[in-house]
C-alpha positions as CSV (number, residue, x, y, z in Angstrom):
1,M,-0.2,0.1,-0.1
2,G,1.5,3.4,-0.8
3,H,0.8,6.0,1.9
4,Q,1.9,10.0,1.2
5,W,4.5,9.3,2.0
6,W,5.3,5.8,2.8
7,W,5.3,1.8,1.7
8,E,3.3,-0.4,3.7
9,F,3.6,-4.4,3.2
10,R,1.2,-6.9,4.2
11,Y,2.1,-10.9,3.7
12,P,-1.3,-12.2,3.7
13,G,-1.4,-15.8,5.4
14,L,1.6,-15.1,7.3
15,N,0.2,-12.3,9.5
16,V,3.3,-9.7,8.7
17,T,3.1,-6.2,8.1
18,T,6.2,-4.1,8.3
19,A,7.1,-0.5,6.4
20,N,9.4,0.7,4.2
21,E,11.0,-2.6,3.6
22,V,9.8,-5.7,1.5
23,H,11.8,-8.5,2.5
24,L,11.9,-11.4,-0.4
25,P,13.1,-14.9,-1.0
26,V,15.5,-15.4,-3.8
27,G,14.3,-17.3,-6.9
28,Q,11.1,-17.5,-5.5
29,T,7.8,-16.3,-7.9
30,V,6.2,-13.3,-5.8
31,V,2.9,-11.1,-6.6
32,F,2.7,-7.5,-5.5
33,Q,-1.2,-6.2,-5.1
34,L,-0.7,-2.5,-5.1
35,N,-3.4,-0.6,-3.8
36,A,-3.2,3.3,-2.2
37,P,-5.6,4.8,0.7
38,D,-4.9,8.4,-0.6
39,V,-3.2,9.5,-3.9
40,I,-1.6,7.8,-7.0
41,H,1.5,6.7,-6.5
42,S,4.1,4.1,-8.4
43,F,5.7,1.0,-6.8
44,W,9.2,0.8,-8.6
45,V,12.2,-1.3,-8.1
46,P,14.9,-0.6,-11.1
47,V,17.3,-3.7,-10.1
48,L,14.9,-5.9,-9.8
49,G,12.2,-5.0,-12.9
50,G,9.0,-3.4,-13.4
51,K,6.9,-0.6,-12.3
52,R,3.5,0.1,-11.9
53,D,1.0,3.0,-11.2
54,V,-0.2,2.3,-7.0
55,V,-3.9,3.9,-7.4
56,P,-6.9,4.6,-5.0
57,H,-10.0,2.5,-5.1
58,R,-8.0,-0.1,-7.4
59,V,-5.8,-3.3,-7.3
60,N,-2.9,-3.3,-9.9
61,Q,-0.3,-6.7,-9.6
62,L,2.8,-6.9,-10.7
63,I,4.9,-10.2,-10.6
64,M,9.0,-10.7,-9.8
65,T,11.4,-13.2,-9.4
66,P,14.3,-12.3,-7.4
67,E,17.6,-13.5,-8.5
68,A,20.3,-12.6,-6.4
69,P,20.1,-11.9,-2.5
70,G,21.0,-8.5,-1.9
71,E,19.5,-5.1,-0.8
72,Y,17.9,-3.1,-3.8
73,P,16.7,0.6,-3.3
74,G,12.9,1.0,-4.2
75,Q,11.0,4.7,-4.7
76,C,7.5,6.3,-6.1
77,A,7.5,7.2,-9.4
78,E,4.6,9.3,-9.4
79,Y,4.6,12.5,-8.0
80,C,2.5,12.5,-5.3
81,G,2.7,15.3,-3.7
82,T,5.1,17.3,-1.1
83,S,7.6,14.6,-0.2
84,H,7.0,12.1,-3.0
85,A,11.3,12.3,-3.6
86,N,11.3,11.0,0.0
87,M,8.8,8.0,-0.5
88,R,11.5,5.3,-0.1
89,F,11.6,1.6,0.5
90,R,14.4,-1.3,0.7
91,A,13.8,-4.6,-0.9
92,I,15.5,-7.2,0.7
93,V,16.1,-10.4,-1.2
94,H,17.0,-13.5,1.0
95,A,19.6,-16.4,0.8
96,K,17.5,-19.7,1.2
97,G,16.4,-20.3,4.5
98,E,16.5,-16.8,5.7
99,F,13.4,-15.4,4.7
100,E,12.1,-18.3,6.8
101,Q,13.8,-16.8,9.5
102,W,12.7,-13.0,9.1
103,V,9.2,-14.2,9.1
104,K,9.4,-16.0,12.4
105,A,11.0,-13.3,13.9
106,Q,8.4,-10.9,12.1
107,Q,5.6,-13.3,13.7
108,T,6.7,-13.2,17.9
109,P,5.1,-10.6,20.3
110,A,6.6,-7.3,20.5
111,V,9.6,-7.5,23.1
112,E,9.3,-5.9,26.7
113,P,11.5,-3.4,27.2
114,T,13.7,-4.5,30.8
115,D,16.0,-1.0,30.0
116,A,14.1,1.7,32.8
117,T,14.3,4.4,30.0
118,A,12.9,2.2,27.6
119,Q,10.0,1.2,30.5
120,Q,9.3,4.5,31.1
121,G,9.0,5.3,27.1
122,K,6.3,2.5,26.9
123,E,4.0,4.0,29.5
124,I,4.2,7.6,27.7
125,F,3.3,5.7,24.5
126,A,0.7,3.7,25.4
127,K,-0.9,7.2,27.4
128,S,-0.5,9.6,24.1
129,A,-1.7,10.3,20.9
130,C,0.7,7.5,18.8
131,V,-1.5,4.7,20.1
132,G,-4.3,6.0,17.7
133,C,-2.3,6.1,14.9
134,H,0.3,2.8,15.2
135,T,-0.1,-1.0,16.1
136,I,2.2,-2.2,18.4
137,T,0.8,-5.6,19.0
138,G,-0.2,-5.9,23.0
139,V,-0.1,-2.2,23.3
140,S,-2.2,-0.4,20.8
141,A,-4.2,-1.0,17.7
142,G,-3.6,2.3,15.1
143,Q,-4.0,1.8,11.7
144,I,-3.3,5.6,10.0
145,G,0.9,4.7,10.6
146,P,3.5,1.9,10.1
147,N,3.0,-0.7,12.4
148,L,5.9,-0.7,15.0
149,T,6.2,-3.9,16.5
150,H,9.2,-4.6,15.5
151,F,10.3,-1.2,14.5
152,A,13.9,-1.6,15.5
153,S,14.4,-4.7,13.3
154,R,14.6,-2.2,10.0
155,K,17.2,0.1,9.0
156,T,15.9,2.7,8.4
157,F,12.2,4.9,8.9
158,A,10.5,7.5,7.4
159,G,10.0,6.3,4.1
160,S,13.5,4.9,4.0
161,M,14.5,8.5,4.5
162,M,16.8,7.9,7.9
163,A,18.8,5.6,9.8
164,T,17.1,4.4,12.8
165,T,19.0,5.8,15.0
166,P,18.4,7.3,18.5
167,D,19.5,10.8,17.4
168,N,17.4,10.6,14.4
169,L,14.5,8.9,16.0
170,V,14.1,11.7,19.0
171,K,14.2,14.5,15.9
172,W,11.6,12.9,14.3
173,I,9.8,12.7,17.9
174,E,10.1,15.5,18.2
175,N,9.6,17.7,14.8
176,P,8.5,15.5,12.2
177,T,7.7,17.5,9.3
178,H,11.3,19.5,10.2
179,M,12.7,15.7,9.3
180,K,10.6,15.3,6.2
181,P,8.6,18.3,4.9
182,G,4.8,17.6,4.8
183,A,4.6,14.9,6.8
184,L,1.4,13.4,8.1
185,M,2.5,13.3,11.5
186,P,1.8,15.5,14.0
187,N,3.9,17.5,16.0
188,L,2.7,15.8,19.7
189,G,4.8,18.2,22.1
190,M,7.1,15.9,23.2
191,A,10.6,16.8,23.8
192,G,14.1,16.2,26.0
193,E,13.4,13.0,28.1
194,Q,9.8,12.1,27.3
195,S,10.9,11.8,23.2
196,K,14.4,10.4,24.1
197,A,12.2,8.0,26.1
198,V,9.9,6.6,23.6
199,A,13.2,6.7,21.1
200,A,14.6,4.4,23.5
201,Y,11.4,2.1,23.9
202,L,10.8,1.9,20.0
203,L,14.4,1.4,19.4
204,S,13.9,-1.9,22.0
205,L,11.3,-3.5,19.8
206,K,13.8,-5.7,17.6
């Protein structure tokens, strides 16, 4: 699913949802069912081949067979608003057996934080407006923003713009539109120790 301005990937039958990273098994034909809840986007992974429009109220299909393990950049190829150029993703093609390991890890419940700062961050997250937009299994069930259950297993976030580091995450929580123009995530007024605690919690979600 193409959103303004990030990508959501759902795996039917596997109970796995992730954002801005699509994981694929090498040598296996995969079928993408493409749709958008807002405006027209275009799904494109140049190295793997194929490009399809992602259109509201319509499902387009794209079929590909990844031939070699690796990480391949993807991009929205249809102008879709302010942060169109920032609507990126990564296709990660796993060697044989590794895709199944990734699926198993994604199917596990969210990890309970053990660090005191991360525990505080969980409490702040659970009481904030974050829960209305984001899913963390067992904590919240929001459907507007990316699923965060295994957020820290991803190398990047915010449309694959930024590396998943404590500094970047704190900056994003405190001022998302400064980090990504036009970002639809609201400024929740978190700062200082609050934003650091929430960042620590999210970074505990492997």
